[in-house]
C-alpha positions as CSV (number, residue, x, y, z in Angstrom):
1,X,26.9,5.0,6.9
2,X,24.0,3.2,4.8
3,X,20.3,3.2,5.2
4,X,20.6,-0.1,5.8
5,X,22.9,0.5,9.1
6,X,21.1,3.5,10.5
7,X,18.0,2.0,10.4
8,X,19.6,-1.0,12.4
9,X,21.7,1.0,15.0
10,X,17.8,2.3,15.9
11,X,16.3,0.1,18.7
12,X,12.9,-1.8,18.1
13,X,9.6,-0.1,18.8
14,X,9.1,-1.8,22.0
15,X,11.9,-1.1,23.6
16,X,11.5,2.9,22.6
17,X,7.9,2.6,24.1
18,X,9.5,0.5,27.3
19,X,12.0,3.2,27.7
20,X,9.4,6.3,27.2
21,X,11.6,7.7,25.0
22,X,14.5,9.0,26.1
23,X,13.1,9.2,29.7
24,X,15.0,5.7,30.5
25,X,18.2,7.0,29.3
26,X,18.5,9.6,32.1
27,X,22.2,9.1,33.4
28,X,21.0,9.5,36.7
29,X,17.4,7.7,38.6
30,X,15.7,7.1,35.1
31,X,13.0,5.8,37.4
32,X,12.3,8.7,39.1
33,X,12.1,10.6,35.9
34,X,10.2,8.7,33.7
35,X,7.2,9.1,37.0
36,X,7.9,12.9,37.3
37,X,8.1,13.5,33.4
38,X,5.6,11.1,32.3
39,X,3.4,9.9,35.0
40,X,2.7,13.2,36.1
41,X,1.0,14.2,32.9
42,X,-0.9,11.1,32.5
43,X,-1.6,11.3,36.0
44,X,-3.4,14.7,35.3
45,X,-5.5,13.0,31.6
46,X,-6.8,10.5,33.6
47,X,-7.8,12.2,36.9
48,X,-10.0,14.3,33.9
49,X,-11.7,11.2,32.7
50,X,-14.5,9.6,34.6
51,X,-13.1,7.1,37.0
52,X,-14.7,3.8,35.3
53,X,-12.9,4.8,32.2
54,X,-9.6,6.1,33.7
55,X,-9.5,2.2,35.6
56,X,-10.3,0.6,32.1
57,X,-7.9,2.4,30.0
58,X,-5.3,1.9,33.4
59,X,-6.1,-1.8,33.0
60,X,-4.9,-1.7,29.3
61,X,-2.4,0.3,29.7
62,X,-1.2,-2.3,32.3
63,X,-1.9,-5.5,29.8
64,X,0.1,-2.9,27.3
65,X,3.3,-2.2,29.4
66,X,3.3,-6.2,30.7
67,X,3.9,-7.1,26.8
68,X,6.0,-4.1,25.9
69,X,8.3,-4.8,29.0
70,X,8.8,-8.5,27.8
71,X,9.7,-7.7,23.9
72,X,12.0,-4.9,25.4
73,X,13.9,-7.6,28.2
74,X,14.2,-10.1,25.0
75,X,15.4,-7.4,22.5
76,X,17.7,-5.8,24.8
77,X,19.0,-9.3,26.3
78,X,19.1,-9.2,30.4
79,X,16.3,-9.2,32.6
80,X,14.2,-6.3,34.1
81,X,16.5,-3.5,32.2
82,X,17.5,-0.4,34.0
83,X,16.3,1.6,30.9
84,X,12.3,0.1,30.6
85,X,10.9,2.5,33.0
86,X,7.2,1.7,31.2
87,X,6.7,-0.7,34.7
88,X,7.6,3.3,37.2
89,X,4.7,5.2,34.5
90,X,2.2,2.1,35.7
91,X,3.2,1.9,38.8
92,X,2.5,6.0,39.4
93,X,-0.4,5.7,37.9
94,X,-2.0,2.7,39.8
95,X,-0.9,5.4,42.8
96,X,-2.7,8.4,41.6
97,X,-6.2,7.0,39.9
98,X,-9.0,8.4,41.5
99,X,-7.1,10.8,43.5
100,X,-7.8,14.3,42.7
101,X,-4.6,15.9,40.0
102,X,-3.7,18.5,42.7
103,X,0.3,19.4,42.7
104,X,0.2,18.2,46.3
105,X,-1.4,14.8,45.2
106,X,1.6,14.3,42.6
107,X,4.3,15.7,44.5
108,X,3.1,12.9,47.6
109,X,2.4,10.7,44.9
110,X,5.9,10.6,43.6
111,X,7.3,10.9,47.0
112,X,5.1,7.4,48.0
113,X,5.7,6.1,45.2
114,X,9.4,6.1,44.7
115,X,9.6,5.3,48.0
116,X,7.6,1.8,47.6
117,X,9.0,1.0,44.6
118,X,12.7,1.1,46.2
119,X,11.8,-0.2,49.8
120,X,9.5,-3.0,48.3
121,X,8.3,-4.1,51.3
122,X,6.0,-7.7,51.2
123,X,4.5,-8.5,49.0
124,X,6.3,-6.2,46.1
125,X,9.5,-7.9,46.8
126,X,8.1,-11.1,46.5
127,X,6.9,-9.9,42.9
128,X,10.1,-8.7,42.6
129,X,11.9,-12.0,42.7
130,X,9.5,-14.3,41.7
131,X,7.3,-13.2,38.2
132,X,9.2,-13.0,35.6
133,X,8.9,-11.6,32.0
134,X,7.2,-8.5,31.2
135,X,4.8,-9.1,34.3
136,X,7.1,-9.4,36.6
137,X,9.1,-6.2,35.6
138,X,5.3,-4.3,35.7
139,X,3.9,-6.6,38.8
140,X,6.1,-5.2,41.6
141,X,5.4,-1.5,40.4
142,X,2.0,-1.8,40.5
143,X,2.2,-3.1,44.0
144,X,4.2,-0.8,45.0
145,X,1.6,1.2,43.4
146,X,-1.0,0.4,45.3
147,X,0.8,0.9,48.6
148,X,1.4,4.2,47.6
149,X,-2.2,4.6,46.7
150,X,-3.4,3.4,49.9
151,X,-0.3,6.1,52.0
152,X,-1.9,8.9,49.7
153,X,-5.1,7.9,50.2
154,X,-4.8,8.6,53.7
155,X,-2.7,11.6,53.3
156,X,-5.1,13.2,52.2
157,X,-7.6,12.7,54.6
158,X,-5.9,14.1,57.1
159,X,-5.0,17.2,55.0
160,X,-8.6,17.6,53.8
161,X,-9.9,17.0,57.6
């Protein structure tokens, strides 16, 4: 095998980022694996930032993830590839940003986000069906994350009252 063959077998950087390294290649539930393995640590870092900075960073991550997902989809040759899991990371960050980074918050955040991402209540299902490309890959997860954020906020309000 030549050096050129080795280089060609390595996926493009956009695919590796969109897969969050090896997380997207998990044999079972890659979206859940990515939510837990990448989402919880990144959410913990965001929670340590002032809220405005966390929101600004989340907005930049959203835009970047749309671009990366688009590039990965084009490189892989099919719509919304299952191994592209950067959307799960971004959706989970929308769930947890502005919330305390406690074990309870993270566990409930994962459960609520994955439930909303799988069930796809309206308008999440509309975004999933109608939008294409990188924005389409990420937008439904963001919408699911916003639903999960609301559920998490209400739950924490009751738990802490």
